[in-house]
N, CA, C and O atoms as a Maestro MAE file, in Angstrom:
{
 s_m_m2io_version
 :::
 2.0.0
}

f_m_ct {
 s_m_title
 :::
 protein
 m_atom[292] {
  # First column is atom index #
  i_m_mmod_type
  r_m_x_coord
  r_m_y_coord
  r_m_z_coord
  i_m_residue_number
  s_m_chain_name
  s_m_pdb_residue_name
  s_m_pdb_atom_name
  i_m_atomic_number
  :::
  1 25 -12.361 6.663 -9.453 1 A "MET " " N  " 7
  2 3 -13.162 7.652 -7.764 1 A "MET " " CA " 6
  3 2 -12.910 6.966 -6.715 1 A "MET " " C  " 6
  4 15 -12.640 5.767 -6.781 1 A "MET " " O  " 8
  5 25 -12.967 7.682 -5.516 2 A "VAL " " N  " 7
  6 3 -13.151 7.296 -4.428 2 A "VAL " " CA " 6
  7 2 -14.421 7.115 -3.149 2 A "VAL " " C  " 6
  8 15 -14.954 8.010 -2.492 2 A "VAL " " O  " 8
  9 25 -14.584 6.060 -3.112 3 A "PRO " " N  " 7
  10 3 -16.017 6.322 -2.104 3 A "PRO " " CA " 6
  11 2 -15.505 7.051 -1.114 3 A "PRO " " C  " 6
  12 15 -14.381 7.072 -0.611 3 A "PRO " " O  " 8
  13 25 -16.971 7.943 -0.798 4 A "HIS " " N  " 7
  14 3 -16.889 8.814 0.475 4 A "HIS " " CA " 6
  15 2 -17.524 7.968 1.780 4 A "HIS " " C  " 6
  16 15 -18.743 7.984 1.947 4 A "HIS " " O  " 8
  17 25 -16.821 7.375 2.517 5 A "LEU " " N  " 7
  18 3 -17.494 7.151 3.506 5 A "LEU " " CA " 6
  19 2 -18.129 7.623 4.432 5 A "LEU " " C  " 6
  20 15 -17.513 8.485 5.060 5 A "LEU " " O  " 8
  21 25 -19.505 7.317 4.902 6 A "VAL " " N  " 7
  22 3 -20.363 8.334 6.139 6 A "VAL " " CA " 6
  23 2 -20.734 7.351 7.058 6 A "VAL " " C  " 6
  24 15 -21.338 6.282 6.966 6 A "VAL " " O  " 8
  25 25 -19.938 8.326 8.464 7 A "THR " " N  " 7
  26 3 -20.330 7.123 9.261 7 A "THR " " CA " 6
  27 2 -21.282 8.251 10.205 7 A "THR " " C  " 6
  28 15 -21.399 9.432 9.879 7 A "THR " " O  " 8
  29 25 -21.931 7.639 11.434 8 A "ALA " " N  " 7
  30 3 -22.701 8.613 12.726 8 A "ALA " " CA " 6
  31 2 -21.481 8.891 13.345 8 A "ALA " " C  " 6
  32 15 -21.626 9.942 13.970 8 A "ALA " " O  " 8
  33 25 -20.170 8.388 13.493 9 A "LEU " " N  " 7
  34 3 -19.425 8.978 14.603 9 A "LEU " " CA " 6
  35 2 -18.044 9.723 13.622 9 A "LEU " " C  " 6
  36 15 -17.344 9.002 12.911 9 A "LEU " " O  " 8
  37 25 -17.854 10.958 13.708 10 A "THR " " N  " 7
  38 3 -16.984 11.220 12.355 10 A "THR " " CA " 6
  39 2 -15.542 11.797 13.609 10 A "THR " " C  " 6
  40 15 -14.320 11.834 13.465 10 A "THR " " O  " 8
  41 25 -16.183 12.058 14.436 11 A "GLY " " N  " 7
  42 3 -15.199 12.897 15.762 11 A "GLY " " CA " 6
  43 2 -14.200 11.934 15.674 11 A "GLY " " C  " 6
  44 15 -13.370 12.275 14.831 11 A "GLY " " O  " 8
  45 25 -13.917 10.776 16.246 12 A "PRO " " N  " 7
  46 3 -13.158 9.910 16.854 12 A "PRO " " CA " 6
  47 2 -12.252 9.889 15.289 12 A "PRO " " C  " 6
  48 15 -11.050 9.998 15.529 12 A "PRO " " O  " 8
  49 25 -12.511 9.790 13.945 13 A "ILE " " N  " 7
  50 3 -11.885 9.312 12.975 13 A "ILE " " CA " 6
  51 2 -11.303 10.822 12.355 13 A "ILE " " C  " 6
  52 15 -10.441 10.788 11.477 13 A "ILE " " O  " 8
  53 25 -11.716 11.871 12.759 14 A "ASN " " N  " 7
  54 3 -11.042 12.978 12.778 14 A "ASN " " CA " 6
  55 2 -9.928 13.394 13.471 14 A "ASN " " C  " 6
  56 15 -9.029 14.112 13.033 14 A "ASN " " O  " 8
  57 25 -10.022 12.925 14.546 15 A "GLU " " N  " 7
  58 3 -9.013 13.056 15.757 15 A "GLU " " CA " 6
  59 2 -7.859 11.658 14.980 15 A "GLU " " C  " 6
  60 15 -6.760 11.929 14.498 15 A "GLU " " O  " 8
  61 25 -8.330 10.509 15.020 16 A "LEU " " N  " 7
  62 3 -7.272 10.014 14.363 16 A "LEU " " CA " 6
  63 2 -6.466 10.501 13.293 16 A "LEU " " C  " 6
  64 15 -5.266 10.536 13.566 16 A "LEU " " O  " 8
  65 25 -6.711 10.796 12.423 17 A "GLU " " N  " 7
  66 3 -6.765 11.414 11.240 17 A "GLU " " CA " 6
  67 2 -5.490 12.330 11.482 17 A "GLU " " C  " 6
  68 15 -4.445 12.189 10.846 17 A "GLU " " O  " 8
  69 25 -5.717 13.413 12.603 18 A "GLN " " N  " 7
  70 3 -4.972 14.525 12.976 18 A "GLN " " CA " 6
  71 2 -3.724 13.585 13.891 18 A "GLN " " C  " 6
  72 15 -2.594 14.070 13.934 18 A "GLN " " O  " 8
  73 25 -3.892 12.752 14.333 19 A "ARG " " N  " 7
  74 3 -2.548 11.821 15.110 19 A "ARG " " CA " 6
  75 2 -2.166 11.579 14.497 19 A "ARG " " C  " 6
  76 15 -0.940 11.663 14.571 19 A "ARG " " O  " 8
  77 25 -2.873 10.922 13.011 20 A "ILE " " N  " 7
  78 3 -1.448 9.935 12.045 20 A "ILE " " CA " 6
  79 2 -0.830 11.279 11.563 20 A "ILE " " C  " 6
  80 15 0.372 11.371 11.810 20 A "ILE " " O  " 8
  81 25 -1.347 12.249 10.983 21 A "LEU " " N  " 7
  82 3 -0.738 13.541 10.393 21 A "LEU " " CA " 6
  83 2 0.367 14.063 11.270 21 A "LEU " " C  " 6
  84 15 1.438 14.211 10.682 21 A "LEU " " O  " 8
  85 25 0.347 14.339 12.401 22 A "GLU " " N  " 7
  86 3 0.965 14.624 13.181 22 A "GLU " " CA " 6
  87 2 2.228 13.871 13.321 22 A "GLU " " C  " 6
  88 15 3.306 14.403 13.589 22 A "GLU " " O  " 8
  89 25 2.006 12.342 13.085 23 A "SER " " N  " 7
  90 3 2.928 11.608 13.403 23 A "SER " " CA " 6
  91 2 4.042 11.267 12.468 23 A "SER " " C  " 6
  92 15 5.083 10.631 12.636 23 A "SER " " O  " 8
  93 25 3.444 11.966 11.276 24 A "THR " " N  " 7
  94 3 3.740 11.577 10.113 24 A "THR " " CA " 6
  95 2 5.498 11.228 9.770 24 A "THR " " C  " 6
  96 15 6.013 10.423 8.994 24 A "THR " " O  " 8
  97 25 6.111 12.251 10.749 25 A "PRO " " N  " 7
  98 3 7.626 12.263 10.365 25 A "PRO " " CA " 6
  99 2 8.468 10.923 11.687 25 A "PRO " " C  " 6
  100 15 9.642 10.842 12.049 25 A "PRO " " O  " 8
  101 25 7.465 10.225 12.012 26 A "VAL " " N  " 7
  102 3 7.533 9.382 13.246 26 A "VAL " " CA " 6
  103 2 7.773 7.574 12.293 26 A "VAL " " C  " 6
  104 15 8.606 6.669 12.348 26 A "VAL " " O  " 8
  105 25 6.498 7.847 11.511 27 A "ILE " " N  " 7
  106 3 6.029 6.724 10.990 27 A "ILE " " CA " 6
  107 2 7.090 6.218 9.675 27 A "ILE " " C  " 6
  108 15 7.532 5.088 9.467 27 A "ILE " " O  " 8
  109 25 7.313 7.474 8.896 28 A "GLU " " N  " 7
  110 3 8.434 7.398 8.192 28 A "GLU " " CA " 6
  111 2 9.892 6.932 7.802 28 A "GLU " " C  " 6
  112 15 10.573 6.421 6.912 28 A "GLU " " O  " 8
  113 25 9.907 7.660 9.558 29 A "ARG " " N  " 7
  114 3 11.554 7.356 9.746 29 A "ARG " " CA " 6
  115 2 11.560 5.650 10.529 29 A "ARG " " C  " 6
  116 15 12.530 4.892 10.560 29 A "ARG " " O  " 8
  117 25 10.425 5.434 11.002 30 A "TRP " " N  " 7
  118 3 10.397 4.156 11.067 30 A "TRP " " CA " 6
  119 2 10.387 2.906 10.077 30 A "TRP " " C  " 6
  120 15 10.965 1.823 10.176 30 A "TRP " " O  " 8
  121 25 9.481 3.445 9.019 31 A "PHE " " N  " 7
  122 3 9.369 2.380 7.667 31 A "PHE " " CA " 6
  123 2 10.774 2.651 7.112 31 A "PHE " " C  " 6
  124 15 11.281 1.669 6.568 31 A "PHE " " O  " 8
  125 25 11.639 3.963 7.136 32 A "ARG " " N  " 7
  126 3 12.920 4.183 6.666 32 A "ARG " " CA " 6
  127 2 13.670 2.911 7.311 32 A "ARG " " C  " 6
  128 15 14.196 2.047 6.610 32 A "ARG " " O  " 8
  129 25 13.666 2.883 8.738 33 A "LEU " " N  " 7
  130 3 14.842 2.103 9.568 33 A "LEU " " CA " 6
  131 2 14.520 0.815 9.049 33 A "LEU " " C  " 6
  132 15 15.424 0.095 8.624 33 A "LEU " " O  " 8
  133 25 13.219 0.413 9.036 34 A "GLU " " N  " 7
  134 3 13.138 -1.249 8.791 34 A "GLU " " CA " 6
  135 2 13.234 -1.571 7.384 34 A "GLU " " C  " 6
  136 15 13.262 -2.792 7.231 34 A "GLU " " O  " 8
  137 25 13.305 -0.825 6.138 35 A "TRP " " N  " 7
  138 3 13.330 -1.054 5.289 35 A "TRP " " CA " 6
  139 2 15.137 -1.396 4.505 35 A "TRP " " C  " 6
  140 15 15.621 -2.030 3.567 35 A "TRP " " O  " 8
  141 25 15.684 -0.311 5.865 36 A "MET " " N  " 7
  142 3 16.957 -0.738 5.593 36 A "MET " " CA " 6
  143 2 17.723 -1.957 5.962 36 A "MET " " C  " 6
  144 15 18.813 -2.336 5.535 36 A "MET " " O  " 8
  145 25 16.610 -2.715 7.202 37 A "GLU " " N  " 7
  146 3 17.039 -4.233 7.696 37 A "GLU " " CA " 6
  147 2 16.357 -4.808 6.773 37 A "GLU " " C  " 6
  148 15 17.226 -5.565 6.340 37 A "GLU " " O  " 8
  149 25 15.177 -5.072 5.967 38 A "HIS " " N  " 7
  150 3 14.617 -5.519 5.383 38 A "HIS " " CA " 6
  151 2 13.711 -4.978 3.888 38 A "HIS " " C  " 6
  152 15 13.004 -3.994 3.671 38 A "HIS " " O  " 8
  153 25 14.169 -6.230 2.983 39 A "THR " " N  " 7
  154 3 13.467 -5.649 1.686 39 A "THR " " CA " 6
  155 2 11.927 -6.066 1.533 39 A "THR " " C  " 6
  156 15 11.482 -7.191 1.306 39 A "THR " " O  " 8
  157 25 11.165 -4.750 1.733 40 A "PRO " " N  " 7
  158 3 10.177 -4.743 0.889 40 A "PRO " " CA " 6
  159 2 9.153 -5.825 0.163 40 A "PRO " " C  " 6
  160 15 9.541 -6.165 -0.954 40 A "PRO " " O  " 8
  161 25 8.519 -6.131 0.389 41 A "PRO " " N  " 7
  162 3 7.511 -6.727 -0.832 41 A "PRO " " CA " 6
  163 2 7.583 -6.304 -2.180 41 A "PRO " " C  " 6
  164 15 7.461 -5.118 -2.485 41 A "PRO " " O  " 8
  165 25 7.719 -6.949 -2.770 42 A "PHE " " N  " 7
  166 3 7.705 -6.530 -4.318 42 A "PHE " " CA " 6
  167 2 6.352 -5.418 -4.730 42 A "PHE " " C  " 6
  168 15 6.432 -4.340 -5.320 42 A "PHE " " O  " 8
  169 25 4.809 -6.291 -4.050 43 A "TYR " " N  " 7
  170 3 3.702 -5.747 -4.133 43 A "TYR " " CA " 6
  171 2 3.269 -6.303 -3.344 43 A "TYR " " C  " 6
  172 15 3.625 -7.407 -2.934 43 A "TYR " " O  " 8
  173 25 1.964 -5.301 -2.782 44 A "THR " " N  " 7
  174 3 1.314 -5.509 -1.794 44 A "THR " " CA " 6
  175 2 -0.301 -4.502 -1.620 44 A "THR " " C  " 6
  176 15 -0.627 -3.419 -2.108 44 A "THR " " O  " 8
  177 25 -1.011 -5.446 -0.718 45 A "SER " " N  " 7
  178 3 -2.168 -4.549 -0.580 45 A "SER " " CA " 6
  179 2 -2.751 -4.959 0.804 45 A "SER " " C  " 6
  180 15 -2.621 -6.016 1.420 45 A "SER " " O  " 8
  181 25 -3.307 -4.028 1.060 46 A "VAL " " N  " 7
  182 3 -4.081 -4.486 2.486 46 A "VAL " " CA " 6
  183 2 -5.541 -3.658 2.788 46 A "VAL " " C  " 6
  184 15 -5.895 -2.521 2.474 46 A "VAL " " O  " 8
  185 25 -6.129 -4.595 3.435 47 A "ASP " " N  " 7
  186 3 -8.060 -4.232 3.324 47 A "ASP " " CA " 6
  187 2 -7.841 -3.846 4.493 47 A "ASP " " C  " 6
  188 15 -7.191 -4.390 5.385 47 A "ASP " " O  " 8
  189 25 -8.650 -2.455 4.474 48 A "VAL " " N  " 7
  190 3 -8.805 -1.647 6.033 48 A "VAL " " CA " 6
  191 2 -10.111 -1.397 5.930 48 A "VAL " " C  " 6
  192 15 -10.706 -0.946 4.952 48 A "VAL " " O  " 8
  193 25 -10.799 -1.894 7.612 49 A "ARG " " N  " 7
  194 3 -12.127 -1.820 8.051 49 A "ARG " " CA " 6
  195 2 -12.383 -0.429 8.663 49 A "ARG " " C  " 6
  196 15 -11.585 0.202 9.356 49 A "ARG " " O  " 8
  197 25 -13.762 -0.008 8.258 50 A "ASN " " N  " 7
  198 3 -13.443 1.418 9.170 50 A "ASN " " CA " 6
  199 2 -15.225 0.945 9.484 50 A "ASN " " C  " 6
  200 15 -16.182 0.836 8.717 50 A "ASN " " O  " 8
  201 25 -15.056 0.723 11.168 51 A "ALA " " N  " 7
  202 3 -15.814 0.888 11.912 51 A "ALA " " CA " 6
  203 2 -16.625 1.457 12.131 51 A "ALA " " C  " 6
  204 15 -17.701 0.984 12.496 51 A "ALA " " O  " 8
  205 25 -16.306 3.068 11.936 52 A "GLY " " N  " 7
  206 3 -17.247 4.800 12.297 52 A "GLY " " CA " 6
  207 2 -16.014 4.701 13.155 52 A "GLY " " C  " 6
  208 15 -15.049 5.047 12.474 52 A "GLY " " O  " 8
  209 25 -15.636 4.343 14.461 53 A "PHE " " N  " 7
  210 3 -14.966 4.985 15.605 53 A "PHE " " CA " 6
  211 2 -13.593 4.330 15.462 53 A "PHE " " C  " 6
  212 15 -13.016 4.256 16.547 53 A "PHE " " O  " 8
  213 25 -12.876 3.811 14.380 54 A "LYS " " N  " 7
  214 3 -11.754 2.828 14.406 54 A "LYS " " CA " 6
  215 2 -11.116 2.576 12.485 54 A "LYS " " C  " 6
  216 15 -11.931 2.471 11.569 54 A "LYS " " O  " 8
  217 25 -9.810 2.533 12.287 55 A "LEU " " N  " 7
  218 3 -9.819 1.545 11.115 55 A "LEU " " CA " 6
  219 2 -9.106 0.835 11.688 55 A "LEU " " C  " 6
  220 15 -8.718 1.039 12.838 55 A "LEU " " O  " 8
  221 25 -8.740 -0.335 10.836 56 A "ALA " " N  " 7
  222 3 -8.146 -1.297 11.204 56 A "ALA " " CA " 6
  223 2 -7.921 -2.266 9.891 56 A "ALA " " C  " 6
  224 15 -8.743 -2.682 9.075 56 A "ALA " " O  " 8
  225 25 -6.242 -2.506 10.013 57 A "PRO " " N  " 7
  226 3 -5.757 -3.499 9.015 57 A "PRO " " CA " 6
  227 2 -6.260 -4.939 9.060 57 A "PRO " " C  " 6
  228 15 -5.841 -5.658 9.968 57 A "PRO " " O  " 8
  229 25 -7.238 -5.495 8.040 58 A "VAL " " N  " 7
  230 3 -7.603 -6.845 8.428 58 A "VAL " " CA " 6
  231 2 -7.085 -7.996 7.407 58 A "VAL " " C  " 6
  232 15 -7.311 -9.197 7.556 58 A "VAL " " O  " 8
  233 25 -6.449 -7.492 6.488 59 A "ASP " " N  " 7
  234 3 -5.494 -8.275 5.632 59 A "ASP " " CA " 6
  235 2 -4.886 -7.716 5.056 59 A "ASP " " C  " 6
  236 15 -5.015 -6.517 4.808 59 A "ASP " " O  " 8
  237 25 -3.600 -8.843 4.485 60 A "THR " " N  " 7
  238 3 -2.385 -7.869 3.758 60 A "THR " " CA " 6
  239 2 -2.294 -9.068 2.580 60 A "THR " " C  " 6
  240 15 -2.270 -10.214 3.027 60 A "THR " " O  " 8
  241 25 -2.243 -8.923 1.195 61 A "ASN " " N  " 7
  242 3 -1.640 -9.790 0.252 61 A "ASN " " CA " 6
  243 2 -0.301 -9.148 -0.160 61 A "ASN " " C  " 6
  244 15 0.028 -7.976 -0.337 61 A "ASN " " O  " 8
  245 25 0.418 -10.428 -0.260 62 A "LEU " " N  " 7
  246 3 1.314 -10.162 -0.603 62 A "LEU " " CA " 6
  247 2 1.392 -10.265 -2.586 62 A "LEU " " C  " 6
  248 15 2.204 -9.655 -3.281 62 A "LEU " " O  " 8
  249 25 0.380 -11.136 -3.048 63 A "TYR " " N  " 7
  250 3 0.376 -11.005 -4.453 63 A "TYR " " CA " 6
  251 2 -1.524 -10.757 -4.524 63 A "TYR " " C  " 6
  252 15 -2.384 -11.627 -4.388 63 A "TYR " " O  " 8
  253 25 -1.692 -9.422 -4.755 64 A "PRO " " N  " 7
  254 3 -3.154 -9.257 -4.826 64 A "PRO " " CA " 6
  255 2 -3.825 -10.055 -6.041 64 A "PRO " " C  " 6
  256 15 -3.112 -10.751 -6.765 64 A "PRO " " O  " 8
  257 25 -5.088 -9.957 -6.241 65 A "GLY " " N  " 7
  258 3 -6.367 -10.358 -7.325 65 A "GLY " " CA " 6
  259 2 -5.440 -9.864 -8.715 65 A "GLY " " C  " 6
  260 15 -4.601 -9.024 -8.388 65 A "GLY " " O  " 8
  261 25 -5.422 -10.123 -9.829 66 A "GLY " " N  " 7
  262 3 -4.432 -10.238 -10.531 66 A "GLY " " CA " 6
  263 2 -3.611 -10.956 -11.168 66 A "GLY " " C  " 6
  264 15 -3.550 -11.366 -12.327 66 A "GLY " " O  " 8
  265 25 -2.833 -11.080 -10.043 67 A "TRP " " N  " 7
  266 3 -1.315 -11.588 -10.476 67 A "TRP " " CA " 6
  267 2 -1.527 -13.288 -11.077 67 A "TRP " " C  " 6
  268 15 -0.655 -13.800 -11.778 67 A "TRP " " O  " 8
  269 25 -2.578 -13.908 -10.756 68 A "ASN " " N  " 7
  270 3 -2.770 -14.877 -11.376 68 A "ASN " " CA " 6
  271 2 -3.168 -15.258 -13.298 68 A "ASN " " C  " 6
  272 15 -2.977 -16.194 -14.075 68 A "ASN " " O  " 8
  273 25 -3.821 -13.834 -13.343 69 A "HIS " " N  " 7
  274 3 -3.841 -13.734 -14.749 69 A "HIS " " CA " 6
  275 2 -2.435 -13.382 -15.501 69 A "HIS " " C  " 6
  276 15 -2.354 -14.098 -16.498 69 A "HIS " " O  " 8
  277 25 -1.738 -12.857 -15.420 70 A "LEU " " N  " 7
  278 3 -0.143 -12.511 -15.980 70 A "LEU " " CA " 6
  279 2 0.100 -13.527 -17.182 70 A "LEU " " C  " 6
  280 15 0.280 -14.695 -16.836 70 A "LEU " " O  " 8
  281 25 0.128 -13.270 -18.444 71 A "THR " " N  " 7
  282 3 0.434 -13.539 -19.541 71 A "THR " " CA " 6
  283 2 2.358 -13.756 -19.530 71 A "THR " " C  " 6
  284 15 3.031 -12.828 -19.082 71 A "THR " " O  " 8
  285 25 2.896 -14.748 -19.938 72 A "PRO " " N  " 7
  286 3 4.098 -14.784 -20.214 72 A "PRO " " CA " 6
  287 2 4.589 -13.948 -20.962 72 A "PRO " " C  " 6
  288 15 5.800 -13.995 -21.180 72 A "PRO " " O  " 8
  289 25 3.813 -12.993 -21.535 73 A "GLU " " N  " 7
  290 3 4.802 -11.981 -22.233 73 A "GLU " " CA " 6
  291 2 5.100 -10.779 -21.430 73 A "GLU " " C  " 6
  292 15 5.860 -9.916 -21.869 73 A "GLU " " O  " 8
  :::
 }
 m_bond[291] {
  # First column is bond index #
  i_m_from
  i_m_to
  i_m_order
  :::
  1 1 2 1
  2 2 3 1
  3 3 4 2
  4 3 5 1
  5 5 6 1
  6 6 7 1
  7 7 8 2
  8 7 9 1
  9 9 10 1
  10 10 11 1
  11 11 12 2
  12 11 13 1
  13 13 14 1
  14 14 15 1
  15 15 16 2
  16 15 17 1
  17 17 18 1
  18 18 19 1
  19 19 20 2
  20 19 21 1
  21 21 22 1
  22 22 23 1
  23 23 24 2
  24 23 25 1
  25 25 26 1
  26 26 27 1
  27 27 28 2
  28 27 29 1
  29 29 30 1
  30 30 31 1
  31 31 32 2
  32 31 33 1
  33 33 34 1
  34 34 35 1
  35 35 36 2
  36 35 37 1
  37 37 38 1
  38 38 39 1
  39 39 40 2
  40 39 41 1
  41 41 42 1
  42 42 43 1
  43 43 44 2
  44 43 45 1
  45 45 46 1
  46 46 47 1
  47 47 48 2
  48 47 49 1
  49 49 50 1
  50 50 51 1
  51 51 52 2
  52 51 53 1
  53 53 54 1
  54 54 55 1
  55 55 56 2
  56 55 57 1
  57 57 58 1
  58 58 59 1
  59 59 60 2
  60 59 61 1
  61 61 62 1
  62 62 63 1
  63 63 64 2
  64 63 65 1
  65 65 66 1
  66 66 67 1
  67 67 68 2
  68 67 69 1
  69 69 70 1
  70 70 71 1
  71 71 72 2
  72 71 73 1
  73 73 74 1
  74 74 75 1
  75 75 76 2
  76 75 77 1
  77 77 78 1
  78 78 79 1
  79 79 80 2
  80 79 81 1
  81 81 82 1
  82 82 83 1
  83 83 84 2
  84 83 85 1
  85 85 86 1
  86 86 87 1
  87 87 88 2
  88 87 89 1
  89 89 90 1
  90 90 91 1
  91 91 92 2
  92 91 93 1
  93 93 94 1
  94 94 95 1
  95 95 96 2
  96 95 97 1
  97 97 98 1
  98 98 99 1
  99 99 100 2
  100 99 101 1
  101 101 102 1
  102 102 103 1
  103 103 104 2
  104 103 105 1
  105 105 106 1
  106 106 107 1
  107 107 108 2
  108 107 109 1
  109 109 110 1
  110 110 111 1
  111 111 112 2
  112 111 113 1
  113 113 114 1
  114 114 115 1
  115 115 116 2
  116 115 117 1
  117 117 118 1
  118 118 119 1
  119 119 120 2
  120 119 121 1
  121 121 122 1
  122 122 123 1
  123 123 124 2
  124 123 125 1
  125 125 126 1
  126 126 127 1
  127 127 128 2
  128 127 129 1
  129 129 130 1
  130 130 131 1
  131 131 132 2
  132 131 133 1
  133 133 134 1
  134 134 135 1
  135 135 136 2
  136 135 137 1
  137 137 138 1
  138 138 139 1
  139 139 140 2
  140 139 141 1
  141 141 142 1
  142 142 143 1
  143 143 144 2
  144 143 145 1
  145 145 146 1
  146 146 147 1
  147 147 148 2
  148 147 149 1
  149 149 150 1
  150 150 151 1
  151 151 152 2
  152 151 153 1
  153 153 154 1
  154 154 155 1
  155 155 156 2
  156 155 157 1
  157 157 158 1
  158 158 159 1
  159 159 160 2
  160 159 161 1
  161 161 162 1
  162 162 163 1
  163 163 164 2
  164 163 165 1
  165 165 166 1
  166 166 167 1
  167 167 168 2
  168 167 169 1
  169 169 170 1
  170 170 171 1
  171 171 172 2
  172 171 173 1
  173 173 174 1
  174 174 175 1
  175 175 176 2
  176 175 177 1
  177 177 178 1
  178 178 179 1
  179 179 180 2
  180 179 181 1
  181 181 182 1
  182 182 183 1
  183 183 184 2
  184 183 185 1
  185 185 186 1
  186 186 187 1
  187 187 188 2
  188 187 189 1
  189 189 190 1
  190 190 191 1
  191 191 192 2
  192 191 193 1
  193 193 194 1
  194 194 195 1
  195 195 196 2
  196 195 197 1
  197 197 198 1
  198 198 199 1
  199 199 200 2
  200 199 201 1
  201 201 202 1
  202 202 203 1
  203 203 204 2
  204 203 205 1
  205 205 206 1
  206 206 207 1
  207 207 208 2
  208 207 209 1
  209 209 210 1
  210 210 211 1
  211 211 212 2
  212 211 213 1
  213 213 214 1
  214 214 215 1
  215 215 216 2
  216 215 217 1
  217 217 218 1
  218 218 219 1
  219 219 220 2
  220 219 221 1
  221 221 222 1
  222 222 223 1
  223 223 224 2
  224 223 225 1
  225 225 226 1
  226 226 227 1
  227 227 228 2
  228 227 229 1
  229 229 230 1
  230 230 231 1
  231 231 232 2
  232 231 233 1
  233 233 234 1
  234 234 235 1
  235 235 236 2
  236 235 237 1
  237 237 238 1
  238 238 239 1
  239 239 240 2
  240 239 241 1
  241 241 242 1
  242 242 243 1
  243 243 244 2
  244 243 245 1
  245 245 246 1
  246 246 247 1
  247 247 248 2
  248 247 249 1
  249 249 250 1
  250 250 251 1
  251 251 252 2
  252 251 253 1
  253 253 254 1
  254 254 255 1
  255 255 256 2
  256 255 257 1
  257 257 258 1
  258 258 259 1
  259 259 260 2
  260 259 261 1
  261 261 262 1
  262 262 263 1
  263 263 264 2
  264 263 265 1
  265 265 266 1
  266 266 267 1
  267 267 268 2
  268 267 269 1
  269 269 270 1
  270 270 271 1
  271 271 272 2
  272 271 273 1
  273 273 274 1
  274 274 275 1
  275 275 276 2
  276 275 277 1
  277 277 278 1
  278 278 279 1
  279 279 280 2
  280 279 281 1
  281 281 282 1
  282 282 283 1
  283 283 284 2
  284 283 285 1
  285 285 286 1
  286 286 287 1
  287 287 288 2
  288 287 289 1
  289 289 290 1
  290 290 291 1
  291 291 292 2
  :::
 }
}
């Protein structure tokens, strides 16, 4: 289940989403070029903060919660 985020300022989020969608080919090309030069991490997670008028990554974890609970099996 994905939470439904409600904010008073929905216009800028919609504008941001549209800009991201329009830029998807450019973003994907950038990732592909970077991955040719650098091996991406095996597993990561990114925490994102929604301020109502902007979205921002606030933390990147190379080994998110749960990795310390893996068994040798």
